[in-house]
Every structure is written in C-alpha cells, then in structure tokens.
Backbone as JSON Lines, residues from 0, in Angstrom:
{"i":0,"aa":"M","n":[18.82,-23.62,55.17],"ca":[17.72,-22.65,55.68],"c":[17.88,-22.59,57.11]}
{"i":1,"aa":"P","n":[18.19,-21.44,57.79],"ca":[18.27,-21.45,59.31],"c":[16.83,-21.7,59.97]}
{"i":2,"aa":"H","n":[16.95,-22.24,61.17],"ca":[15.68,-22.42,61.8],"c":[15.71,-21.49,63.12]}
{"i":3,"aa":"M","n":[14.86,-20.52,63.02],"ca":[14.59,-19.54,64.17],"c":[13.3,-19.65,64.72]}
{"i":4,"aa":"F","n":[13.14,-19.44,66.07],"ca":[11.88,-19.47,66.62],"c":[10.78,-20.51,66.05]}
{"i":5,"aa":"R","n":[11.28,-21.66,65.83],"ca":[10.55,-22.82,65.37],"c":[9.98,-22.5,63.92]}
{"i":6,"aa":"H","n":[10.64,-21.72,63.23],"ca":[10.32,-21.36,61.89],"c":[11.6,-21.48,61.0]}
{"i":7,"aa":"Y","n":[11.6,-21.96,59.82],"ca":[12.6,-21.82,58.78],"c":[12.67,-20.49,58.13]}
{"i":8,"aa":"V","n":[13.81,-19.9,58.23],"ca":[13.96,-18.53,57.73],"c":[14.91,-18.47,56.54]}
{"i":9,"aa":"P","n":[14.48,-18.02,55.33],"ca":[15.32,-18.01,54.23],"c":[16.59,-17.28,54.46]}
{"i":10,"aa":"M","n":[17.72,-17.81,53.89],"ca":[19.07,-17.25,54.19],"c":[19.1,-15.89,53.6]}
{"i":11,"aa":"R","n":[18.38,-15.57,52.41],"ca":[18.4,-14.35,51.84],"c":[17.71,-13.35,52.91]}
{"i":12,"aa":"L","n":[16.7,-13.71,53.52],"ca":[16.18,-12.82,54.52],"c":[17.11,-12.56,55.68]}
{"i":13,"aa":"V","n":[17.83,-13.56,56.12],"ca":[18.87,-13.27,57.13],"c":[19.86,-12.38,56.75]}
{"i":14,"aa":"L","n":[20.44,-12.64,55.52],"ca":[21.41,-11.76,55.13],"c":[20.97,-10.24,54.87]}
{"i":15,"aa":"R","n":[19.67,-10.16,54.4],"ca":[19.2,-8.8,54.09],"c":[19.09,-8.02,55.48]}
{"i":16,"aa":"V","n":[18.48,-8.71,56.47],"ca":[18.2,-8.03,57.79],"c":[19.57,-7.69,58.49]}
{"i":17,"aa":"S","n":[20.5,-8.66,58.25],"ca":[21.75,-8.47,58.95],"c":[22.53,-7.19,58.17]}
{"i":18,"aa":"G","n":[22.43,-7.16,56.9],"ca":[23.04,-5.85,56.18],"c":[22.31,-4.69,56.61]}
{"i":19,"aa":"D","n":[21.04,-4.67,56.68],"ca":[20.31,-3.48,57.1],"c":[20.7,-2.94,58.58]}
{"i":20,"aa":"S","n":[20.91,-3.98,59.33],"ca":[21.22,-3.69,60.75],"c":[22.68,-3.07,60.92]}
{"i":21,"aa":"L","n":[23.6,-3.71,60.09],"ca":[24.83,-3.07,60.21],"c":[24.95,-1.67,59.55]}
{"i":22,"aa":"V","n":[24.22,-1.55,58.57],"ca":[24.11,-0.14,57.83],"c":[23.45,0.77,58.88]}
{"i":23,"aa":"A","n":[22.3,0.47,59.37],"ca":[21.6,1.35,60.31],"c":[22.5,1.73,61.58]}
{"i":24,"aa":"F","n":[23.05,0.72,62.06],"ca":[23.89,0.97,63.29],"c":[25.08,1.74,63.07]}
{"i":25,"aa":"G","n":[25.87,1.37,61.87],"ca":[26.98,2.04,61.65],"c":[26.79,3.54,61.09]}
{"i":26,"aa":"S","n":[25.58,3.83,60.57],"ca":[25.36,5.09,60.08],"c":[25.42,6.15,61.24]}
{"i":27,"aa":"V","n":[25.16,5.72,62.38],"ca":[25.16,6.68,63.56],"c":[26.57,7.15,63.69]}
{"i":28,"aa":"Y","n":[27.58,6.36,63.46],"ca":[28.96,6.62,63.84],"c":[29.67,7.12,62.39]}
{"i":29,"aa":"A","n":[28.89,7.2,61.24],"ca":[29.61,7.55,60.12],"c":[30.35,8.9,60.22]}
{"i":30,"aa":"G","n":[29.81,9.87,60.92],"ca":[30.66,11.06,60.93],"c":[32.02,10.96,61.46]}
{"i":31,"aa":"L","n":[32.22,9.95,62.41],"ca":[33.58,9.88,62.93],"c":[34.53,9.44,61.91]}
{"i":32,"aa":"A","n":[34.14,8.86,60.76],"ca":[35.11,8.36,59.8],"c":[35.32,9.44,58.78]}
{"i":33,"aa":"L","n":[34.73,10.67,58.83],"ca":[34.94,11.77,57.84],"c":[36.35,12.18,57.77]}
{"i":34,"aa":"P","n":[37.11,12.23,58.76],"ca":[38.68,12.48,58.67],"c":[39.32,11.69,57.66]}
{"i":35,"aa":"L","n":[38.91,10.47,57.49],"ca":[39.59,9.66,56.45],"c":[39.52,10.23,55.01]}
{"i":36,"aa":"V","n":[38.42,11.07,54.75],"ca":[38.37,11.77,53.46],"c":[38.7,13.24,53.59]}
{"i":37,"aa":"G","n":[39.4,13.63,54.64],"ca":[39.8,14.91,54.67],"c":[38.83,16.0,55.34]}
{"i":38,"aa":"L","n":[37.7,15.48,55.84],"ca":[36.61,16.32,56.45],"c":[36.58,16.23,57.91]}
{"i":39,"aa":"P","n":[36.25,17.31,58.58],"ca":[36.14,17.25,60.03],"c":[35.18,16.27,60.5]}
{"i":40,"aa":"A","n":[35.51,15.75,61.63],"ca":[34.62,14.65,62.19],"c":[33.39,15.27,62.82]}
{"i":41,"aa":"I","n":[32.21,14.49,62.78],"ca":[31.0,14.81,63.37],"c":[30.78,13.91,64.5]}
{"i":42,"aa":"S","n":[30.62,14.48,65.62],"ca":[30.23,13.58,66.86],"c":[28.74,13.12,66.74]}
{"i":43,"aa":"P","n":[28.48,11.88,66.94],"ca":[26.96,11.53,66.9],"c":[26.11,12.17,67.98]}
{"i":44,"aa":"S","n":[26.69,12.27,69.15],"ca":[25.82,12.95,70.24],"c":[26.77,13.48,71.33]}
{"i":45,"aa":"W","n":[26.18,14.03,72.35],"ca":[26.98,14.62,73.34],"c":[27.27,13.66,74.55]}
{"i":46,"aa":"G","n":[26.7,12.42,74.41],"ca":[26.91,11.44,75.61],"c":[27.12,10.1,75.0]}
{"i":47,"aa":"W","n":[26.64,9.16,75.61],"ca":[26.81,7.69,75.17],"c":[25.93,7.51,74.03]}
{"i":48,"aa":"T","n":[26.39,6.92,72.95],"ca":[25.68,6.95,71.69],"c":[24.99,5.48,71.5]}
{"i":49,"aa":"L","n":[25.39,4.53,72.16],"ca":[24.85,3.12,71.95],"c":[23.47,3.02,72.01]}
{"i":50,"aa":"P","n":[22.81,3.64,73.1],"ca":[21.32,3.42,73.18],"c":[20.64,3.92,71.91]}
{"i":51,"aa":"A","n":[21.02,5.29,71.56],"ca":[20.51,5.67,70.25],"c":[20.66,4.89,69.01]}
{"i":52,"aa":"A","n":[21.81,4.37,68.88],"ca":[22.2,3.61,67.71],"c":[21.46,2.31,67.7]}
{"i":53,"aa":"T","n":[21.19,1.76,69.03],"ca":[20.39,0.34,69.12],"c":[18.86,0.68,68.76]}
{"i":54,"aa":"V","n":[18.34,1.84,69.35],"ca":[16.93,2.12,68.9],"c":[16.73,2.27,67.59]}
{"i":55,"aa":"L","n":[17.65,3.22,66.93],"ca":[17.54,3.51,65.52],"c":[17.61,2.14,64.69]}
{"i":56,"aa":"T","n":[18.56,1.3,65.07],"ca":[18.64,0.12,64.28],"c":[17.23,-0.82,64.36]}
{"i":57,"aa":"L","n":[16.68,-0.93,65.54],"ca":[15.47,-1.57,65.77],"c":[14.35,-0.99,65.01]}
{"i":58,"aa":"A","n":[14.26,0.44,65.05],"ca":[13.18,1.02,64.43],"c":[13.38,1.01,62.95]}
{"i":59,"aa":"S","n":[14.56,0.97,62.45],"ca":[14.77,0.78,60.95],"c":[14.23,-0.53,60.51]}
{"i":60,"aa":"L","n":[14.67,-1.64,61.16],"ca":[14.14,-2.96,60.87],"c":[12.6,-3.07,60.81]}
{"i":61,"aa":"M","n":[12.02,-2.39,61.87],"ca":[10.54,-2.4,61.91],"c":[9.96,-1.62,60.78]}
{"i":62,"aa":"M","n":[10.48,-0.53,60.44],"ca":[9.82,0.24,59.36],"c":[10.21,-0.33,58.0]}
{"i":63,"aa":"L","n":[11.27,-1.0,57.78],"ca":[11.57,-1.62,56.63],"c":[10.64,-2.8,56.41]}
{"i":64,"aa":"H","n":[10.26,-3.37,57.54],"ca":[9.21,-4.54,57.36],"c":[7.97,-4.03,57.05]}
{"i":65,"aa":"L","n":[7.44,-2.91,57.67],"ca":[6.19,-2.4,57.41],"c":[6.02,-1.87,56.0]}
{"i":66,"aa":"T","n":[7.03,-1.33,55.44],"ca":[7.02,-0.91,54.07],"c":[7.21,-2.05,53.01]}
{"i":67,"aa":"G","n":[7.19,-3.28,53.48],"ca":[7.2,-4.44,52.59],"c":[8.55,-4.84,52.05]}
{"i":68,"aa":"L","n":[9.68,-4.32,52.65],"ca":[11.05,-4.54,52.18],"c":[11.62,-5.75,52.5]}
{"i":69,"aa":"Y","n":[10.93,-6.57,53.34],"ca":[11.38,-7.78,53.77],"c":[10.53,-9.06,53.15]}
{"i":70,"aa":"D","n":[9.72,-8.61,52.21],"ca":[8.9,-9.6,51.49],"c":[9.73,-10.06,50.36]}
{"i":71,"aa":"L","n":[10.18,-11.32,50.46],"ca":[11.09,-11.85,49.24],"c":[10.18,-12.16,48.03]}
{"i":72,"aa":"Q","n":[8.89,-12.25,48.14],"ca":[8.18,-12.38,46.9],"c":[7.91,-11.17,46.07]}
{"i":73,"aa":"E","n":[8.3,-10.05,46.65],"ca":[8.35,-8.9,45.88],"c":[9.61,-8.4,45.46]}
{"i":74,"aa":"R","n":[9.66,-7.99,44.08],"ca":[10.9,-7.33,43.75],"c":[10.64,-6.11,42.98]}
{"i":75,"aa":"Y","n":[10.95,-5.07,43.63],"ca":[10.6,-3.64,43.24],"c":[11.73,-3.06,42.27]}
{"i":76,"aa":"G","n":[11.09,-2.31,41.33],"ca":[11.87,-1.45,40.42],"c":[12.75,-0.46,41.31]}
{"i":77,"aa":"R","n":[13.72,0.0,40.67],"ca":[14.54,1.1,41.52],"c":[13.83,2.16,42.04]}
{"i":78,"aa":"R","n":[13.04,2.74,41.13],"ca":[12.1,3.97,41.63],"c":[11.32,3.65,42.88]}
{"i":79,"aa":"E","n":[10.6,2.52,42.7],"ca":[9.72,2.2,43.88],"c":[10.55,1.73,45.05]}
{"i":80,"aa":"L","n":[11.67,1.22,44.86],"ca":[12.5,0.78,45.98],"c":[13.08,1.96,46.78]}
{"i":81,"aa":"L","n":[13.36,2.96,45.93],"ca":[13.96,4.24,46.5],"c":[12.81,4.94,47.33]}
{"i":82,"aa":"L","n":[11.66,4.8,46.74],"ca":[10.51,5.46,47.51],"c":[10.21,4.87,48.82]}
{"i":83,"aa":"R","n":[10.25,3.51,48.79],"ca":[9.94,2.87,49.88],"c":[10.99,2.93,50.98]}
{"i":84,"aa":"L","n":[12.12,2.99,50.56],"ca":[13.24,3.22,51.43],"c":[13.2,4.55,52.13]}
{"i":85,"aa":"F","n":[12.83,5.63,51.15],"ca":[12.63,6.95,51.76],"c":[11.62,7.05,52.82]}
{"i":86,"aa":"L","n":[10.56,6.46,52.5],"ca":[9.27,6.53,53.53],"c":[9.73,5.73,54.7]}
{"i":87,"aa":"A","n":[10.46,4.59,54.65],"ca":[10.76,3.93,55.89],"c":[11.72,4.74,56.64]}
{"i":88,"aa":"F","n":[12.86,5.26,56.12],"ca":[13.79,5.98,56.92],"c":[13.29,7.35,57.35]}
{"i":89,"aa":"A","n":[12.43,7.96,56.61],"ca":[11.82,9.19,56.96],"c":[11.08,9.06,58.36]}
{"i":90,"aa":"G","n":[10.35,7.95,58.31],"ca":[9.52,7.6,59.6],"c":[10.46,7.43,60.67]}
{"i":91,"aa":"V","n":[11.54,6.71,60.47],"ca":[12.48,6.27,61.48],"c":[13.11,7.46,62.18]}
{"i":92,"aa":"Y","n":[13.63,8.37,61.33],"ca":[14.33,9.61,61.74],"c":[13.28,10.62,62.41]}
{"i":93,"aa":"L","n":[12.12,10.63,62.03],"ca":[11.12,11.45,62.55],"c":[10.85,10.93,64.03]}
{"i":94,"aa":"A","n":[10.65,9.7,64.15],"ca":[10.45,9.07,65.47],"c":[11.64,9.26,66.33]}
{"i":95,"aa":"M","n":[12.9,9.15,65.79],"ca":[13.97,9.29,66.55],"c":[14.08,10.79,67.05]}
{"i":96,"aa":"A","n":[13.76,11.68,66.33],"ca":[13.86,13.23,66.68],"c":[12.71,13.41,67.82]}
{"i":97,"aa":"T","n":[11.65,12.74,67.64],"ca":[10.61,12.93,68.79],"c":[11.07,12.3,70.08]}
{"i":98,"aa":"L","n":[11.6,11.1,69.94],"ca":[12.18,10.42,71.26],"c":[13.22,11.11,71.74]}
{"i":99,"aa":"G","n":[14.13,11.73,70.98],"ca":[15.35,12.34,71.51],"c":[14.88,13.72,72.24]}
{"i":100,"aa":"F","n":[13.75,14.29,71.77],"ca":[13.16,15.55,72.51],"c":[12.92,15.07,73.91]}
{"i":101,"aa":"F","n":[12.25,13.95,74.17],"ca":[11.87,13.51,75.52],"c":[12.86,12.78,76.33]}
{"i":102,"aa":"V","n":[13.7,12.01,75.58],"ca":[14.64,10.95,76.25],"c":[16.07,11.6,75.77]}
{"i":103,"aa":"H","n":[16.8,12.25,76.66],"ca":[18.11,12.81,76.18],"c":[19.08,11.7,75.7]}
{"i":104,"aa":"A","n":[18.96,10.56,76.28],"ca":[19.99,9.42,75.89],"c":[19.76,9.0,74.46]}
{"i":105,"aa":"L","n":[18.63,9.37,73.91],"ca":[18.37,8.95,72.43],"c":[18.5,10.09,71.41]}
{"i":106,"aa":"A","n":[19.0,11.24,71.93],"ca":[19.21,12.39,71.13],"c":[20.57,12.27,70.21]}
{"i":107,"aa":"L","n":[20.41,12.64,69.07],"ca":[21.63,12.74,68.18],"c":[21.83,14.25,67.68]}
{"i":108,"aa":"G","n":[22.97,14.55,67.33],"ca":[23.2,15.9,66.78],"c":[22.61,16.02,65.37]}
{"i":109,"aa":"R","n":[22.31,17.34,65.05],"ca":[21.6,17.65,63.83],"c":[22.34,17.15,62.65]}
{"i":110,"aa":"L","n":[23.63,17.45,62.57],"ca":[24.45,16.97,61.41],"c":[24.61,15.41,61.45]}
{"i":111,"aa":"A","n":[24.73,14.9,62.63],"ca":[24.85,13.49,62.71],"c":[23.64,12.77,62.15]}
{"i":112,"aa":"V","n":[22.42,13.31,62.47],"ca":[21.13,12.81,61.99],"c":[21.03,12.84,60.44]}
{"i":113,"aa":"S","n":[21.46,14.05,59.96],"ca":[21.44,14.22,58.44],"c":[22.33,13.16,57.82]}
{"i":114,"aa":"L","n":[23.65,13.07,58.35],"ca":[24.52,12.19,57.64],"c":[23.99,10.71,57.9]}
{"i":115,"aa":"S","n":[23.53,10.31,59.02],"ca":[23.04,9.16,59.32],"c":[21.87,8.61,58.38]}
{"i":116,"aa":"F","n":[20.97,9.54,58.06],"ca":[19.88,9.41,57.16],"c":[20.35,9.01,55.82]}
{"i":117,"aa":"V","n":[21.39,9.87,55.27],"ca":[21.86,9.66,53.92],"c":[22.59,8.26,53.91]}
{"i":118,"aa":"V","n":[23.43,7.9,54.85],"ca":[24.23,6.72,54.88],"c":[23.22,5.39,54.99]}
{"i":119,"aa":"A","n":[22.36,5.66,55.95],"ca":[21.41,4.51,56.14],"c":[20.56,4.1,54.84]}
{"i":120,"aa":"M","n":[20.0,5.19,54.33],"ca":[19.24,4.95,53.14],"c":[20.0,4.36,51.92]}
{"i":121,"aa":"G","n":[21.27,5.01,51.7],"ca":[22.08,4.64,50.69],"c":[22.66,3.3,50.92]}
{"i":122,"aa":"G","n":[22.94,3.07,52.16],"ca":[23.5,1.71,52.47],"c":[22.38,0.61,52.32]}
{"i":123,"aa":"A","n":[21.09,0.68,52.63],"ca":[20.07,-0.14,52.52],"c":[19.85,-0.52,51.07]}
{"i":124,"aa":"F","n":[19.92,0.67,50.2],"ca":[19.73,0.49,48.71],"c":[20.77,-0.32,48.17]}
{"i":125,"aa":"L","n":[22.05,-0.08,48.65],"ca":[23.21,-0.82,48.14],"c":[23.13,-2.24,48.52]}
{"i":126,"aa":"V","n":[22.71,-2.55,49.75],"ca":[22.45,-3.85,50.19],"c":[21.57,-4.57,49.14]}
{"i":127,"aa":"R","n":[20.54,-3.93,48.73],"ca":[19.53,-4.65,47.87],"c":[20.15,-4.77,46.37]}
{"i":128,"aa":"L","n":[20.9,-3.91,45.87],"ca":[21.5,-3.97,44.67],"c":[22.52,-5.09,44.63]}
{"i":129,"aa":"I","n":[23.26,-5.3,45.79],"ca":[24.34,-6.35,45.84],"c":[23.47,-7.78,45.87]}
{"i":130,"aa":"E","n":[22.49,-7.72,46.59],"ca":[21.61,-9.06,46.64],"c":[21.08,-9.31,45.3]}
{"i":131,"aa":"A","n":[20.57,-8.37,44.64],"ca":[19.97,-8.51,43.27],"c":[21.14,-9.06,42.33]}
{"i":132,"aa":"Y","n":[22.24,-8.52,42.44],"ca":[23.46,-8.91,41.52],"c":[23.72,-10.31,41.73]}
{"i":133,"aa":"F","n":[23.73,-10.84,42.91],"ca":[24.14,-12.23,43.07],"c":[22.92,-13.15,43.11]}
{"i":134,"aa":"T","n":[21.74,-12.69,43.18],"ca":[20.57,-13.66,43.25],"c":[19.49,-13.54,42.06]}
{"i":135,"aa":"D","n":[19.43,-12.36,41.53],"ca":[18.41,-12.21,40.54],"c":[18.77,-12.61,39.22]}
{"i":136,"aa":"E","n":[18.99,-13.99,38.97],"ca":[19.37,-14.49,37.64],"c":[18.09,-14.43,36.79]}
{"i":137,"aa":"S","n":[18.32,-14.46,35.45],"ca":[17.21,-14.37,34.5],"c":[16.23,-15.49,34.68]}
{"i":138,"aa":"F","n":[16.7,-16.68,35.12],"ca":[15.76,-17.73,35.2],"c":[14.9,-17.66,36.38]}
{"i":139,"aa":"T","n":[15.11,-16.75,37.28],"ca":[14.36,-16.66,38.48],"c":[13.1,-15.69,38.19]}
{"i":140,"aa":"R","n":[13.19,-15.03,37.04],"ca":[12.18,-14.04,36.69],"c":[11.16,-14.56,35.81]}
{"i":141,"aa":"R","n":[9.91,-14.1,35.87],"ca":[8.87,-14.59,35.0],"c":[8.96,-13.85,33.66]}
{"i":142,"aa":"K","n":[9.1,-14.67,32.64],"ca":[9.26,-14.1,31.29],"c":[7.98,-13.59,30.75]}
{"i":143,"aa":"V","n":[7.99,-12.39,30.11],"ca":[6.74,-11.78,29.52],"c":[7.0,-11.59,27.92]}
{"i":144,"aa":"L","n":[6.03,-12.11,27.22],"ca":[6.06,-11.94,25.82],"c":[4.85,-11.06,25.4]}
{"i":145,"aa":"L","n":[5.19,-9.88,24.95],"ca":[4.28,-8.81,24.52],"c":[3.72,-9.25,23.17]}
{"i":146,"aa":"L","n":[2.27,-8.86,23.03],"ca":[1.74,-9.0,21.75],"c":[1.52,-7.84,21.05]}
{"i":147,"aa":"G","n":[2.31,-7.43,20.04],"ca":[2.24,-6.23,19.36],"c":[3.17,-5.2,19.89]}
{"i":148,"aa":"V","n":[3.25,-4.16,19.09],"ca":[4.17,-2.99,19.52],"c":[3.45,-1.65,19.62]}
{"i":149,"aa":"G","n":[2.06,-1.76,19.93],"ca":[1.31,-0.52,20.0],"c":[1.35,0.1,21.37]}
{"i":150,"aa":"T","n":[0.47,0.87,21.62],"ca":[0.41,1.8,22.97],"c":[0.27,0.86,24.16]}
{"i":151,"aa":"V","n":[-0.56,-0.11,24.03],"ca":[-0.79,-0.99,25.2],"c":[0.52,-1.67,25.65]}
{"i":152,"aa":"P","n":[1.06,-2.41,24.65],"ca":[2.31,-3.03,25.07],"c":[3.48,-2.15,25.45]}
{"i":153,"aa":"Q","n":[3.49,-0.96,24.94],"ca":[4.59,-0.02,25.46],"c":[4.25,0.45,26.87]}
{"i":154,"aa":"L","n":[3.12,0.7,27.27],"ca":[2.61,0.92,28.65],"c":[3.11,-0.21,29.48]}
{"i":155,"aa":"I","n":[2.76,-1.45,29.1],"ca":[3.17,-2.62,30.0],"c":[4.63,-2.57,30.11]}
{"i":156,"aa":"K","n":[5.37,-2.43,29.12],"ca":[6.75,-2.38,29.2],"c":[7.33,-1.33,30.15]}
{"i":157,"aa":"E","n":[6.96,-0.19,29.97],"ca":[7.3,0.91,30.9],"c":[6.98,0.47,32.32]}
{"i":158,"aa":"T","n":[5.76,0.02,32.6],"ca":[5.41,-0.33,33.96],"c":[6.31,-1.41,34.62]}
{"i":159,"aa":"I","n":[6.61,-2.36,33.79],"ca":[7.48,-3.59,34.18],"c":[8.77,-2.99,34.38]}
{"i":160,"aa":"D","n":[9.39,-2.13,33.5],"ca":[10.8,-1.57,33.6],"c":[10.89,-0.7,35.01]}
{"i":161,"aa":"D","n":[9.78,-0.04,35.33],"ca":[9.88,0.82,36.52],"c":[9.58,0.16,37.81]}
{"i":162,"aa":"Y","n":[8.58,-0.85,37.83],"ca":[8.14,-1.41,39.06],"c":[8.13,-2.77,39.37]}
{"i":163,"aa":"H","n":[8.41,-3.6,38.33],"ca":[8.26,-5.03,38.52],"c":[9.55,-5.77,38.0]}
{"i":164,"aa":"A","n":[10.53,-5.76,38.92],"ca":[11.78,-6.29,38.58],"c":[11.72,-7.91,38.55]}
{"i":165,"aa":"N","n":[10.57,-8.57,38.99],"ca":[10.47,-9.86,39.01],"c":[9.94,-10.4,37.62]}
{"i":166,"aa":"Y","n":[9.74,-9.51,36.75],"ca":[9.27,-9.79,35.37],"c":[10.47,-9.5,34.43]}
{"i":167,"aa":"E","n":[10.43,-10.26,33.33],"ca":[11.49,-10.01,32.36],"c":[10.86,-10.02,30.95]}
{"i":168,"aa":"I","n":[10.97,-8.89,30.15],"ca":[10.43,-8.71,28.92],"c":[11.42,-9.44,27.84]}
{"i":169,"aa":"V","n":[10.96,-10.56,27.3],"ca":[11.87,-11.17,26.27],"c":[11.71,-10.73,24.91]}
{"i":170,"aa":"G","n":[10.59,-9.9,24.67],"ca":[10.5,-9.33,23.36],"c":[9.04,-9.3,22.99]}
{"i":171,"aa":"C","n":[8.66,-9.26,21.79],"ca":[7.25,-9.07,21.38],"c":[7.0,-9.83,20.03]}
{"i":172,"aa":"V","n":[5.81,-10.12,19.76],"ca":[5.51,-10.67,18.36],"c":[4.53,-9.74,17.63]}
{"i":173,"aa":"N","n":[4.68,-9.86,16.4],"ca":[3.96,-8.84,15.53],"c":[3.46,-9.55,14.3]}
{"i":174,"aa":"G","n":[2.42,-9.04,13.71],"ca":[1.88,-9.73,12.53],"c":[2.6,-9.4,11.31]}
{"i":175,"aa":"D","n":[3.57,-8.58,11.33],"ca":[4.45,-8.36,10.19],"c":[5.83,-9.11,10.21]}
{"i":176,"aa":"P","n":[6.02,-10.27,9.49],"ca":[7.14,-10.99,9.61],"c":[8.33,-10.31,9.11]}
{"i":177,"aa":"D","n":[8.24,-9.2,8.33],"ca":[9.45,-8.49,7.93],"c":[10.04,-7.67,8.94]}
{"i":178,"aa":"K","n":[9.35,-7.43,10.06],"ca":[10.02,-6.69,11.07],"c":[10.69,-7.59,12.19]}
{"i":179,"aa":"A","n":[10.57,-8.96,11.94],"ca":[11.2,-9.86,12.83],"c":[12.69,-9.66,13.08]}
{"i":180,"aa":"G","n":[13.17,-9.54,14.23],"ca":[14.68,-9.31,14.57],"c":[14.97,-7.8,14.7]}
{"i":181,"aa":"T","n":[13.98,-7.01,14.5],"ca":[14.36,-5.6,14.64],"c":[13.75,-5.03,15.98]}
{"i":182,"aa":"D","n":[14.21,-3.85,16.46],"ca":[13.7,-3.22,17.7],"c":[12.74,-2.12,17.33]}
{"i":183,"aa":"V","n":[11.64,-2.1,18.14],"ca":[10.62,-1.01,18.0],"c":[10.33,-0.58,19.37]}
{"i":184,"aa":"N","n":[10.67,0.72,19.52],"ca":[10.38,1.32,20.87],"c":[11.03,0.49,22.08]}
{"i":185,"aa":"G","n":[12.24,0.15,21.74],"ca":[12.93,-0.53,22.78],"c":[12.69,-2.02,23.02]}
{"i":186,"aa":"M","n":[11.77,-2.58,22.06],"ca":[11.26,-3.94,22.16],"c":[11.73,-4.78,20.99]}
{"i":187,"aa":"R","n":[12.31,-5.86,21.27],"ca":[12.82,-6.82,20.28],"c":[11.65,-7.64,19.64]}
{"i":188,"aa":"I","n":[11.47,-7.55,18.38],"ca":[10.35,-8.37,17.65],"c":[10.89,-9.64,17.31]}
{"i":189,"aa":"L","n":[10.22,-10.67,17.81],"ca":[10.63,-12.02,17.7],"c":[9.82,-12.59,16.34]}
{"i":190,"aa":"E","n":[10.44,-13.66,15.92],"ca":[9.9,-14.19,14.6],"c":[8.56,-14.91,14.84]}
{"i":191,"aa":"R","n":[8.48,-15.54,16.03],"ca":[7.2,-16.41,16.42],"c":[7.21,-16.7,17.89]}
{"i":192,"aa":"R","n":[5.99,-16.88,18.36],"ca":[5.91,-17.01,19.74],"c":[6.49,-18.3,20.47]}
{"i":193,"aa":"L","n":[6.58,-19.29,19.65],"ca":[7.01,-20.59,20.08],"c":[8.47,-20.45,20.31]}
{"i":194,"aa":"S","n":[9.2,-19.5,20.03],"ca":[10.64,-19.43,20.22],"c":[10.96,-19.08,21.61]}
{"i":195,"aa":"V","n":[10.03,-18.78,22.46],"ca":[10.26,-18.44,23.88],"c":[9.36,-19.34,24.75]}
{"i":196,"aa":"P","n":[9.95,-20.28,25.28],"ca":[9.25,-21.24,26.21],"c":[8.93,-20.66,27.43]}
{"i":197,"aa":"G","n":[7.83,-20.98,28.09],"ca":[7.55,-20.58,29.43],"c":[7.15,-19.11,29.47]}
{"i":198,"aa":"Y","n":[6.46,-18.6,28.5],"ca":[6.28,-17.07,28.5],"c":[4.92,-16.74,29.24]}
{"i":199,"aa":"I","n":[4.75,-15.53,29.39],"ca":[3.31,-14.88,29.82],"c":[3.22,-14.04,28.76]}
{"i":200,"aa":"S","n":[1.98,-14.21,28.11],"ca":[1.6,-13.22,27.0],"c":[0.73,-12.1,27.59]}
{"i":201,"aa":"L","n":[1.06,-10.81,27.27],"ca":[0.47,-9.78,27.81],"c":[0.22,-8.74,26.6]}
{"i":202,"aa":"G","n":[-0.85,-8.09,26.61],"ca":[-1.05,-6.96,25.57],"c":[-1.92,-7.36,24.52]}
{"i":203,"aa":"K","n":[-2.57,-6.47,23.91],"ca":[-3.51,-6.55,22.91],"c":[-2.67,-6.5,21.57]}
{"i":204,"aa":"P","n":[-2.8,-7.65,20.62],"ca":[-2.08,-7.63,19.46],"c":[-2.41,-6.27,18.71]}
{"i":205,"aa":"A","n":[-1.28,-5.56,18.17],"ca":[-1.37,-4.51,17.36],"c":[-0.43,-4.34,16.32]}
{"i":206,"aa":"A","n":[-0.7,-3.9,15.31],"ca":[0.16,-3.75,14.05],"c":[1.21,-2.63,14.36]}
{"i":207,"aa":"A","n":[2.44,-2.82,13.76],"ca":[3.41,-1.86,13.98],"c":[3.15,-0.75,13.18]}
{"i":208,"aa":"H","n":[3.48,0.46,13.55],"ca":[3.28,1.72,12.9],"c":[4.6,2.24,12.18]}
C-alpha cells in the first residue's frame, strides 16, 4: 500500500485515479486520432492546449471525488455509476466552458469539447469495468439470501441488481420443498438456508404463487 502525504493509500485508489487522469487528459487530444479511423482530425483548440487539458484533468478528479466515485466502500450498479459519471463530467465541462469564456487559454473548440466529453465519460466507465473485472470476486461481496419469492423479495432483488454491486444474491428459501432447485422470477430456490454459509437474510417469507 503506497504511503502518500503521511497516509497509506490503497493501490486500487491509486490505479483508479491514475486511470481517470490519463483518460481525462487524453480525451482533449482524442480528435487528433480520428484520422486513424478514416475521419478528419479535430483540433482541440486554436492555441496551446496543455493548460486546458491540465485544468480539465484536475477538475475531473475533483468532481469524481465529490460524486463519491473514489469511495472504495461503495460499489455502484451500472445505472447509478453512469448517472454519477454523467453528473460529474457535466459539471466539469460546464465549468470549462465558463472558464474558457473568460480565459482564452482554457478554451476548447466545440467539436473537441463534445468528443472529449464522450471519451472522458466512456473511458472513466471503462476504467471501473476493468477494475471490477479484476477485483470484484464473488467472495468480496456480501451474500444475500432472500426469504420467499413474493413481491418484497422481488423488489429487493431488483434494487440490488440495479444499485448495489457489493451484494450478491445467492438465492431464496421457500416453504414449499417441491420447488427447491427451480427458478422463480429469476431467483434460484434453495433447499434449505443452511446450505449457504455467511448469508444475510432479507425479505418477508412468502409462499410461491
């Protein structure tokens, strides 16, 4: 674990910040790479681009922090992650447009801004998908065992699937032993609760319909 400013910083956080920095900085120059795919190049600005790229990168890191995307204790579902990324980068590019109006050195071309926004947001999303692929093993998630297959357990399942990637639904238990091993509403019915060690029980027991 790296030691920075008298504090130990998790390597995951260092890698995430580094990835976001590279993505945000490189997004300013993304238009210059368009000829590689047969499209005309888009110049980032009319002058020296380094100040604008540097400010945009720092602003991106700050907004990503403010939107909770550097909190390693939180693992957002894809919908919420995309929403938070959108809010963060929308704030960044709105601020950059305002600064560019008053400080010419920070101004970027309209096409360059649009392309940079898409690349930066998509790149930050990809950084987190790659991180999740290599770090989010099933044993790092809290296992959830649902009680019943009625409306309440179904709502809990949908909420966890959409917003809480740090939880993993392992199945549900039901009062009808004949349904053990089958799937109801996308949930596996387990034979008994003791078959899943270390579970969290959620939901009100309900009979299958």
